[in-house]
Steps between C-alpha positions, in 0.01 A plus 500: 500500500457584864779371721372293789589584855705182539715595201549853632591369842741244353661766282542734797660229716731389219605857426580562865688169527699567181601847616598364840710217351667735247582753770637225723717366218642842407572593863662165576707510181622852575571414861684180406734680256563783741550275799725258314717788377532631856589150617769462232648841587506426872670162445751658263574782742551256784739286293697807392543618855608153615748463212651845556548444872655161426739660247582776747578239766714286270698795351527698819343812355402664173848563364474205264233689306746780432781261406289273272161654402409187304480313827164661568304359209684165505421445869133589462419336167322215673267749670435744215548339161606727221789682667353852463507588867611858482162605361312369803748496787703757686725410791581784742747512785414598853530867400253444210776545242472274193715189502370323193214525250281782375122500473455870439299737710216315677304746707311364792703177521695439819809274515481189718782455755724192481635390838790276599537392859244759608675787319379679186771443237318640197168594345330336209274695268302250292262589221241217484376339182202657324392185322561128493747397231629157604358211298428271794331785687287589199410132461385491863281807448344349187410183689334709772302699242376178339397371843313823571326481162395145580370609840310790342345269240391245763362780717305644208360156413392444861343847494298404192373180665423680823325780312276249323409338829439828683301660216271200469453480876421870528274515197298188585290667776464812284361287218262334745384841623454621141291197407302532822434868430367415153265239646394740774429773244292247309271449799652181647516617863592151625848550354786457748877494457752295693708685760845355431729736693513723804614813317345792312367270227356272766333797667365607161353152453340519846349839417376365164327210674349739755371722217355199319327389820350846553376508140358151535320594821373822343368304202323257732365790705378672182321188385354448845401867507310468174338178616398653835358812337304285256365288785412792724324686220323193370330417832293822548435518125369143504266585789378813324449311177306227675277746685431705186429192285259375769318832489491494118364144493236581760644249747536774756284804543654844556498567872690713750697189605600426141601862435697501826683181402588644161611825660723311745672313217549823308654661810728200548608519138554876525714461815710234328555716193581801718757299697660376180509853365670633814762224491569564133543871571746417777698273267544772239561770762186694408318467832479849648560580866412827668719489806471729799598505865217324684438345838484122468318382813192715439475377140525140621224562759271639231544196275452258793182681603356453151553122528370442854146420388626237253722340764211497746280324243775240447535449879857629508620733775734782402757670724654818360775716653382757753571870428854589597810629329423612146730371228554740208578337165538638150245299303193497278192502723272312262761235420561432869124485554487240223790313661331479841167409341658211309672365810182526706300337221757217485457429873122527467491239222737247651439515877259242642181593685566610857861593423701811578695770321756704693662805341819635660685820421860557611718806434877533529748765386496398133179319413149410602384137504141384478430132567172325411467178703200276444400166648476168325507338264874537443706517184762229432850637540596401144211715369590821685747622238244455222190669633595839349515351149220586259208257486661291771265348753596260774373151455318365803281642772593867436389477134123516489257591229490855628875530473494734199736501205825509697598855402446687826837420660679552165354852488611554862858411409494740205373785721764433767784486249385833355531648853851356550373268771485125555224247553546147633295202611574262785307276742280695737524452878119459489533192279425655162690742276703806595558769238744776597529832320808722550498859376778759531423761765527871435391621845330409828260737679424411866 
């Protein structure tokens, strides 16, 4: 059976807490025994020194030890029970000659001086205890060990409770993300998870919601894309079908006007299919570009010249940049020609009769900018960020029957992105729409 993440997390926390408590208990127990033994030895040493100096003062020297050796253990029985002092104590005179006791050879141990009235009267060499042997001292240590065991048990119990709380709190957002991922994988792109913390898990939840939103928008865009394609293809096909059925039923007679109308619908349908094909090639990265170093202003002048008759028929005046500095860019000539043609065609379709189109070209050290400014009608500011979307057409006065399928500016964006440039739309100073194209510059020839 697969262990859940909460169980693994709980087990890891409990293991760490148990090891920490056990280590703490062992260290404290060792330190207590060692420290208590040092304390007992220091107290014992201090009492011995005090008792010896007191005996020295009362007897007027150490001669009493030579006269009655039993005086030594009898006088110090209260300090060191048991009477076996010679195995742990050695009293030396000021010349370090033994006075009483024998503890054998103890290398590294230094005798402690005993002073009386500021004068060293002897030296005491004391071998400290190596273990606790007194009953009351052992009883005290046992009580401390029981207390430490109780503390360790309470600490471990609190660790268990805290581990349960922490594991559940940490796993809860992970479970929510797991369930949300399953729903998202099942196609429910409206799935969202609650952002409950400002940490890594909270950031993960934010990223999950952002991903779900992108997938939801992509799904909506896909559905809209299919609906728009169906609509755009259905319109010219419906016209063609109606015209052909009228000819078959004898309602209309074949004539140059009828053939021209059918031809126009076929051309419109062919242009739409070609635009869709180019966009699909761009999406899969199969659209080919044959880039070369070319002069941009002359190419722009050629494309503008090919549109002047159409603008004149529509009553729109066109101002193009005069010959000047030549901007050299590394680009595909035919794709840029298509770019300029789409932008000019967009202004031609949406600019009112008697309007203007001004084309400006500016060159700096890094890039060349071409701005297409047309006169009214304008584009609402909230629509500017959407006009490069596929099949998007502005509602209102700039969306007329001749507005096309809404793919021209989408193709322009694809071409610009393939040339590592940028394209943007903003209000025109002439009252209509301004489209700016920025391309990286490779050279300028005066």
